[in-house]
C-alpha positions as CSV (number, residue, x, y, z in Angstrom):
1,M,-6.8,21.0,-13.9
2,R,-3.3,20.5,-12.3
3,T,-4.9,19.0,-9.1
4,R,-7.1,16.7,-11.1
5,S,-4.1,15.2,-13.0
6,R,-2.2,15.0,-9.7
7,S,-5.1,13.1,-8.0
8,V,-5.4,10.8,-11.0
9,L,-1.6,10.1,-10.8
10,G,-1.9,9.5,-7.1
11,L,-4.6,6.8,-7.7
12,W,-2.5,5.1,-10.3
13,V,0.5,5.1,-8.0
14,L,-1.6,3.7,-5.1
15,M,-2.8,0.9,-7.3
16,G,0.7,0.1,-8.3
17,A,1.8,0.1,-4.7
18,D,-1.0,-2.3,-3.9
19,L,0.1,-4.7,-6.6
20,A,3.7,-4.5,-5.3
21,A,2.5,-5.2,-1.8
22,V,0.6,-8.3,-3.0
23,V,3.8,-9.6,-4.8
24,W,6.0,-8.8,-1.7
25,M,3.6,-10.4,0.8
26,Y,3.2,-13.5,-1.3
27,T,6.9,-13.8,-1.8
28,F,8.5,-12.6,1.4
29,G,5.5,-12.4,3.9
30,S,6.2,-15.4,5.9
31,W,9.9,-14.4,6.2
32,L,9.0,-10.9,7.2
33,D,6.7,-12.3,9.9
34,H,9.3,-14.5,11.6
35,S,12.6,-12.8,10.9
36,S,12.5,-10.1,13.5
37,R,10.2,-7.7,15.3
38,L,11.4,-4.9,13.0
39,T,10.5,-6.8,9.8
40,A,7.2,-7.9,11.3
41,T,6.3,-4.2,11.3
42,A,5.9,-4.4,7.6
43,T,3.3,-7.2,8.0
44,L,1.3,-5.3,10.7
45,G,2.8,-7.3,13.5
46,G,3.2,-10.7,11.8
47,H,-0.1,-10.9,9.8
48,H,1.2,-11.1,6.2
49,L,-1.9,-12.9,5.0
50,V,-4.1,-10.1,6.3
51,V,-1.8,-7.5,4.5
52,L,-2.0,-9.6,1.4
53,A,-5.8,-9.8,1.4
54,L,-6.0,-6.0,2.0
55,A,-3.6,-5.1,-0.7
56,A,-5.3,-7.4,-3.2
57,T,-8.7,-6.1,-2.3
58,G,-7.5,-2.5,-2.7
59,F,-5.9,-3.3,-6.0
60,A,-9.0,-5.1,-7.3
61,L,-11.3,-2.2,-6.2
62,L,-9.1,0.4,-7.7
63,A,-8.7,-1.5,-11.0
64,T,-12.5,-1.9,-11.2
65,I,-13.0,1.8,-10.5
66,A,-10.4,2.7,-13.1
67,L,-12.3,0.7,-15.7
68,V,-15.7,2.2,-14.8
69,S,-14.5,5.8,-14.3
70,E,-12.5,5.8,-17.6
71,G,-9.2,5.9,-16.0
72,F,-10.2,7.9,-12.9
73,T,-11.5,10.8,-15.0
74,R,-15.3,10.6,-14.8
75,W,-17.0,10.5,-11.3
76,S,-20.4,9.9,-9.9
77,P,-21.3,10.0,-6.2
78,R,-21.2,6.2,-5.9
79,L,-17.8,6.0,-7.6
80,V,-16.4,8.6,-5.3
81,L,-17.6,6.6,-2.3
82,A,-16.1,3.4,-3.8
83,K,-12.9,5.3,-4.5
84,N,-12.7,6.5,-0.9
85,A,-13.3,3.0,0.5
86,A,-10.6,1.6,-1.9
87,C,-8.1,4.2,-0.8
88,V,-8.8,3.4,2.9
89,V,-8.3,-0.3,2.3
90,S,-5.1,0.4,0.3
91,V,-3.6,2.7,3.0
92,M,-4.4,0.1,5.7
93,A,-2.5,-2.5,3.7
94,L,0.5,-0.3,3.1
95,A,0.7,1.3,6.6
96,G,3.0,-1.4,7.9
97,L,5.4,-1.0,5.0
98,F,5.4,2.8,5.5
99,A,6.2,2.3,9.2
100,F,9.0,-0.1,8.4
101,I,10.6,2.3,5.9
102,L,10.3,5.3,8.2
103,T,11.8,3.2,11.1
104,A,14.7,2.1,8.9
105,L,15.4,5.6,7.8
106,L,15.2,7.0,11.3
107,S,17.6,4.4,12.6
108,R,20.0,5.2,9.8
109,V,19.9,8.9,10.8
110,L,20.3,8.2,14.5
111,F,22.9,5.4,14.4
112,G,24.6,6.2,11.1
113,R,26.1,3.4,9.1
114,L,26.0,0.0,10.8
115,R,29.2,-2.0,10.2
116,P,29.6,-5.7,10.9
């Protein structure tokens, strides 16, 4: 029972992360593309519209599946297949953001506090 609630929570968190990625890419995507090579990592190498489309698709798929599966609690083989496809699309959209965050954390560990 515990793993079931954990996987349900994970799907809701992934759906929220997709929505946050849509908002960020719509608002700051162009700036992230052109600001530096490091910030372009968050947009998969300067393709914020692709990330925006992937995140919106992942969110829409997960939202539809949440409605059909009664909040990710009832599954059929087709819904499991759709859930897996939606998770793949969502992870593709969020991969650049994860890489950017990990790079920023690693640079903080290696170089310490950067002072002006």
